[in-house]
C-alpha positions in Angstrom: 17.2 -3.4 26.2 18.4 -6.3 24.0 16.6 -6.4 20.7 15.0 -9.7 19.5 16.6 -11.1 16.3 14.1 -12.0 13.6 14.0 -12.4 9.8 11.5 -10.3 7.9 10.8 -10.7 4.1 9.5 -7.5 2.4 8.1 -6.9 -1.1 7.8 -3.6 -3.0 11.5 -2.9 -3.7 10.8 -0.9 -6.8 11.4 2.9 -7.2 9.4 4.0 -10.2 7.2 7.2 -10.3 4.6 5.0 -8.4 7.1 3.5 -5.9 6.6 0.5 -3.8 6.6 0.7 0.0 9.4 -1.8 0.6 12.4 0.5 1.1 10.4 2.7 3.5 9.2 -0.3 5.4 12.7 -1.6 5.8 14.1 1.8 6.9 11.4 1.8 9.6 12.3 -1.7 10.7 16.0 -0.8 10.8 15.1 1.8 13.3 13.1 -0.5 15.5 14.0 -0.4 19.2 12.5 -3.9 19.7 13.8 -6.0 16.8 17.1 -6.6 15.1 15.9 -7.5 11.7 17.5 -9.6 9.0 15.8 -8.3 5.9 15.0 -10.6 2.9 13.9 -8.7 -0.2 11.3 -10.4 -2.4 11.4 -8.9 -5.9 9.4 -9.4 -9.1 11.6 -7.4 -11.5 15.4 -7.8 -12.0 16.0 -4.1 -11.7 14.1 -3.3 -8.5 16.6 -1.0 -6.8 16.1 -2.5 -3.3 17.7 -5.7 -4.5 21.1 -4.0 -4.8 20.9 -1.7 -1.8 23.2 -3.5 0.6 22.3 -1.2 3.6 18.6 -2.0 3.0 18.4 -5.7 2.3 20.6 -8.5 3.6 19.7 -10.7 0.6 17.0 -10.9 -2.1 15.1 -13.5 -4.0 13.0 -13.3 -7.1 9.3 -14.4 -6.8 6.7 -15.2 -9.5 4.3 -12.5 -10.6 0.8 -12.6 -9.0 -0.6 -13.7 -12.3 1.3 -17.1 -11.8 -1.2 -17.9 -9.0 -1.0 -18.7 -5.3 0.5 -22.2 -5.7 3.5 -20.9 -7.6 4.0 -18.2 -4.9 3.8 -20.8 -2.1 6.3 -23.1 -3.7 8.7 -20.3 -4.1 8.4 -19.3 -0.5 8.9 -22.9 0.5 12.2 -22.9 -1.4 13.2 -19.6 0.2 12.4 -21.0 3.6 14.9 -23.8 3.0 17.6 -21.1 2.9 16.2 -18.5 5.2 14.2 -18.9 8.5 11.5 -16.4 7.7 9.5 -15.2 10.7 7.3 -12.5 9.0 6.4 -11.5 5.5 5.2 -7.9 4.8 3.7 -7.8 1.3 3.3 -4.3 -0.1 1.5 -4.5 -3.5 -2.3 -4.5 -3.9 -2.1 -7.1 -6.7 -0.2 -9.7 -4.5 -2.3 -9.3 -1.4 -5.1 -11.7 -2.4 -2.6 -14.5 -2.8 -1.0 -13.9 0.6 -4.4 -13.7 2.2 -5.4 -17.1 0.7 -2.0 -18.6 1.8 -2.1 -17.3 5.4 -2.7 -20.7 7.0 -0.2 -22.5 4.8 2.4 -19.9 5.6 1.7 -20.2 9.2 2.4 -24.0 8.9 5.8 -23.0 7.6 6.3 -20.8 10.6 5.9 -17.6 8.6 3.5 -14.9 9.9 1.6 -12.2 8.0 -0.9 -9.5 9.2 -3.5 -9.0 6.6 -7.2 -8.2 6.2 -9.8 -11.0 5.5 -11.0 -11.6 2.0 -14.3 -9.9 2.8 -12.5 -6.8 4.1 -10.2 -6.8 1.1 -13.2 -7.0 -1.3 -15.3 -4.4 0.5 -12.7 -1.7 0.1 -12.2 -2.2 -3.6 -12.7 1.0 -5.7 -15.8 -0.6 -7.4 -17.4 -1.3 -4.0 -16.3 2.0 -2.2 -19.5 3.9 -3.0 -21.6 1.2 -1.3 -19.2 1.1 1.6 -19.5 4.8 2.1 -23.3 4.7 2.2 -23.2 1.9 4.9 -20.5 3.5 7.0 -21.6 7.2 6.9 -18.3 8.2 5.2 -18.6 10.7 2.3 -17.5 9.0 -1.0 -17.8 10.6 -4.5 -20.5 9.1 -6.7 -19.1 6.4 -9.0 -20.1 4.1 -11.8 -18.5 0.6 -12.3 -18.0 -0.1 -16.0 -17.1 -3.3 -17.8 -17.1 -1.6 -21.2 -16.9 1.9 -22.6 -20.6 1.7 -23.4 -21.5 1.3 -19.7 -20.9 5.0 -19.2 -22.9 7.1 -21.5 -23.3 10.4 -19.6 -19.9 12.0 -20.2 -20.1 15.8 -19.7 -18.2 17.9 -22.2 -17.5 20.7 -19.7 -17.0 19.0 -16.4 -14.1 16.7 -15.3 -14.5 13.2 -14.2 -12.0 10.7 -12.8 -11.3 7.3 -14.6 -9.6 4.7 -12.4 -8.2 1.2 -12.7 -9.2 -1.4 -10.3 -5.6 -1.7 -8.9 -3.7 1.4 -10.0 -3.9 4.5 -12.2 -6.3 7.4 -12.2 -6.9 10.1 -14.7 -8.9 13.3 -14.6 -10.6 13.6 -18.0 -13.0 16.0 -19.8 -15.2 15.0 -22.7 -16.0 11.7 -24.4 -12.7 11.5 -26.4 -10.5 11.7 -23.4 -12.7 9.3 -21.5 -12.6 6.6 -24.2 -8.8 7.0 -24.6 -8.1 6.6 -20.9 -10.7 3.9 -20.3 -9.1 1.7 -23.0 -5.6 2.4 -21.7 -6.6 1.4 -18.1 -8.7 -1.6 -19.2 -5.8 -2.9 -21.3 -3.3 -2.6 -18.5 -5.4 -3.7 -15.5 -8.5 -5.3 -16.9 -12.1 -4.4 -16.0 -14.0 -3.1 -14.2 -12.9 0.5 -14.7 -14.3 3.0 -12.2 -15.7 6.3 -13.3 -15.9 8.7 -10.3 -17.2 12.1 -9.6 -14.5 14.7 -9.6 -14.0 16.5 -6.2 -12.0 19.7 -6.4 -9.8 20.3 -3.4 -6.7 19.6 -1.4 -5.4 16.0 -1.1 -4.7 14.2 2.2 -3.7 10.7 3.1 -3.9 8.8 6.4 -1.6 5.8 7.1 -3.1 3.6 9.8 -3.2 0.2 11.5 -6.2 -1.7 12.8 -6.1 -4.6 15.3 -8.8 -6.7 13.7 -11.3 -6.0 16.5 -12.4 -2.5 15.5 -9.7 -0.7 17.4 -7.3 1.8 15.7 -3.7 1.3 16.8 -2.0 4.0 14.7 -3.0 6.9 12.4 -0.8 9.6 10.9 -2.5 12.1 8.5 -0.4 13.8 5.8 -1.1 16.7 3.4 0.3 16.2 -0.1 2.7 19.1 -0.9 3.9 17.9 -4.3 2.0 15.5 -6.5 3.2 13.7 -9.6 1.3 13.4 -12.8 0.1 10.0 -11.5 -1.3 11.7 -8.4 1.4 10.3 -6.1 2.8 12.3 -3.3 6.4 13.3 -3.9 6.4 15.6 -0.8 4.1 15.8 2.2 3.8 17.0 5.7 2.0 15.6 8.8 -1.1 17.6 9.8 -3.0 17.9 13.0 -6.6 17.9 11.8 -8.4 15.6 14.2 -11.2 14.8 11.7 -8.7 12.7 9.6 -7.9 10.5 12.6 -11.6 10.2 13.3 -12.3 9.0 9.8 -9.6 6.4 10.3 -11.2 5.4 13.6 -14.6 5.1 11.8 -13.2 3.0 9.0 -11.5 0.6 11.4 -14.6 0.4 13.6 -16.9 -0.3 10.6 -14.7 -2.9 9.0 -12.8 -4.5 12.0 -9.8 -4.0 9.7 -6.7 -6.1 10.5 -3.4 -4.7 9.5 -2.1 -1.6 7.8 -4.1 0.6 5.5 -4.1 4.0 3.7 -7.0 6.3 3.3 -6.9 8.7 0.4 -9.1 11.8 0.8 -9.9 15.1 -0.7 -10.9 18.1 1.3 -13.5 20.0 -0.8 -13.8 23.7 -1.1 -16.5 23.7 1.6 -14.3 21.8 4.1 -15.8 18.3 3.8 -13.5 15.2 3.5 -14.4 12.7 0.7 -12.8 9.3 0.8 -11.6 8.4 -2.7 -9.6 5.2 -2.1 -8.7 2.7 0.6 -5.4 1.0 0.0 -5.1 -2.3 1.9 -1.4 -2.1 2.8 1.4 0.1 4.0 1.8 3.2 1.8 5.1 4.2 0.2 5.5 7.3 2.4 5.3 5.2 5.6 8.8 6.3 6.8 7.2 9.7 7.5 5.0 8.1 10.1 8.1 6.6 11.8 9.8 10.0 11.8 6.7 11.5 13.3 6.7 9.0 16.2 4.6 6.1 15.0 6.6 3.1 13.6 3.8 1.3 11.9 5.9 -1.4 10.3 7.4 -2.3 13.7 3.8 -2.6 15.1 2.9 -4.8 12.2 5.7 -7.2 13.1 4.7 -7.2 16.7 1.1 -8.2 15.7 2.5 -10.9 13.4 4.5 -12.4 16.3 1.4 -12.6 18.5 1.9 -9.4 20.5 -0.8 -6.9 21.3 0.8 -3.5 20.8 -0.8 -0.5 22.5 -2.3 2.2 20.4 0.0 5.2 19.6 -1.1 8.2 21.5 0.4 11.0 19.4 2.5 12.0 16.5 4.6 15.0 15.6 2.8 17.6 13.4 4.8 19.5 10.8 7.2 16.7 10.0 7.8 16.7 6.2 9.2 14.3 3.6 10.6 15.1 0.2 11.3 12.2 -2.1 14.3 12.2 -4.4 16.2 10.1 -6.9 19.8 8.8 -6.5 21.9 7.0 -9.0 23.2 3.8 -7.5 26.2 2.1 -9.0 25.9 -1.7 -9.3 28.3 -4.2 -10.7 26.9 -6.0 -13.7 28.0 -9.3 -12.2 25.4 -8.7 -9.4 22.7 -8.2 -11.9 23.7 -11.2 -13.9 23.8 -13.4 -10.8 20.3 -12.3 -9.7 19.0 -12.8 -13.3 20.3 -16.3 -13.6 19.9 -17.6 -10.1 16.9 -15.6 -8.8 18.7 -14.6 -5.6 21.6 -12.4 -4.4 
């Protein structure tokens, strides 16, 4: 079957200890049986590795930080569209999603499609709203307190751990007032308030990557057990698992929210076997290539939705498929870096 030629722009090309999803998304799209994709990388930093990976991106453009606002982003995309006929954009950072959601109609007028949740859906799954969401939906969520200042949380046990989380990223398990105040200040300085203080649940960590059709139907879901975790709590190795309860939680989440687009559920299985939902990430996770290897190419399905197709739900995935993340020193000519630095494009 002849593959359809399209151009897809992808963000999240970084590869720090909390890596973006961009490279994994692109690897999945490169393996699509339906699309022959020209890949345009959208980068915030000059040293995002994906910029210089020629087998990954066909070209790359620098875009303004989310803090610059939606208008600055739209103007930059307009400029890029003068050079590239973009068909689809897949944004992969939490902090940029609000801008893309607000710009969806204007992007559509440019002929550029995105598949994203609504503003309401995006807000409801925020960490500071997750406890209320759990009560409404019947999903177990650890008790949490939303704090706009250190003084908002006074009951800090000296002998029991708690979790301190930023509204976008970062989470630290702390014990005692001194540790709490240190990490609260660190997170608030980096990400702003509110900061979330959450009940600590001891157990094994699981993630589910999924896709909702916007009408309450689950199109894809692949659960993964973390096998190696960094000091930031990110999976550096993981394996697909066959626990049906994890897929059922994804089904319940999509049914309760009518979620449109990709998502990731982060869960902890307590010692007594219960699953607690600790975070909902409103985009494709960095380990998404594992779902493709296991038989569910979620990025390809996202592109199909963006182009107006109605993909059927995946029926199965391979259990026992494992990923191990690694580092690789890539050699880049300084002239390439200088060109991107001065011109904002490769």
